[in-house]
C-alpha positions, 0 to 999 in steps of 0.5 A, a space after each residue: 506534501 501529504 495527500 489525503 482522500 476523504 469524505 465530507 459533507 456527502 462529497 468525496 474529496 482530495 486534500 492536503 494534510 497539514 497538522 490536524 487540518 485538511 485543505 481541500 483541493 480542486 480535482 485530483 492531486 495528479 493535476 499540477 499545479 494544485 489549486 485549493 477550494 478554500 474549504 478546510 476540515 478537521 482531520 478528526 471530522 472527516 471519513 478517510 477513504 483509500 488514498 487513491 482509487 487505483 486501476 490496479 495494484 501491482 504487488 511484488 512477492 518475496 522481495 525481502 530475503 528473510 521472507 523468502 527464507 521463512 517459506 523455504 523459497 529461493 531468492 527470485 532472480 526477477 520480480 515475482 509479480 501479481 495483481 490485486 483488483 481495485 475492489 480489494 481496496 480498504 481505508 485506514 480504520 475500515 474493517 478487513 473482512 475474514 472470508 468464510 472459506 479462509 482458515 488462515 488470514 495473514 498480514 503483510 506490511 508493505 511500502 506502496 508506491 503511488 504512480 503520479 502520471 502515465 508511465 510506459 517504458 520508464 528508465 530507472 534514472 527517471 522513475 522518481 518523475 513518475 511517482 506521486 508519493 508513498 503510502 502504507 499497504 497491508 497485503 492481506 493474504 488468505 494463506 491456506 488458499 495460496 499454493 506454494 507455486 503458481 498463481 496467488 490471485 485468489 488468496 490475495 484478491 478478496 474485497 478489503 484485502 488491500 488496506 492503504 493509507 492513511 495518506 500519501 507523502 512525497 516527503 520521505 526517502 523510500 530507500 531507508 525507512 523503518 517498516 513494522 507490523 503489530 497485532 493487538 499491540 505486539 510487534 510481529 515484523 520489523 525491518 527496513 526498506 533498505 533490505 528490498 531485493 528489487 529497489 523502487 526505481 528498478 520496479 517502476 522501470 521493469 513494470 512499466 516495460 510490461 504494462 502501462 502504469 496509470 495515475 493512482 496505480 499502486 506498486 506494493 513492494 513486498 513484505 519482510 519476514 515475520 508474518 503469521 495469522 490473524 483472528 476475528 477481532 484482532 487489530 492490525 497496525 502497519 507502521 512505516 517511518 514518515 508515513 504514519 500508522 495504517 490500522 484495521 480491525 479483522 471482522 
């Protein structure tokens, strides 16, 4: 299924995307079995919202070898982990705000895991049971505010610095998906999720041994090499095979 969160008729709803139609569901997609309200909307007639209002986005740094090498950093032996606040969320087509104190703003194309049920001390072999699906993330970063060593929260925690969407899908195999980024139509990153250093089952297990992962929480799995800066007015697109295109404008 393709899960979508949207606003229509002054209400915030979840639905299932089927072609160009959206069938509204009762409650949230974490509540199974799903039941439908009987309402149906055209995809082009709704306002997309971030696909989940996460309590936390747990992000993995330096999880592609080429990305670590382009910064001259060693390949990590354990995951590099940081958090993004819920206020950093942005939807497909929503503007990314360029902060006045930032002098270099970067895109980072990432595959995001959406947790489907409360997860604590999950075994790797059971990780799939705790995943609702997958979506696209752009780990926007104020690069000049990011120290080479040390905490990254300031550089990555601004409002609108976590665009997600356009939908969540449980129909893809995350182990081998094409991932790319484009700025104003020019390809900047091109890789495959098979190149992840720390794989998704390990990340779910590792992170859930530290913190309880709640329904809707995000694990953003890292970005490949090829990042560079963006300017006001630029259009950035992140594309992942089977998950569509996440598009935002820098404002």
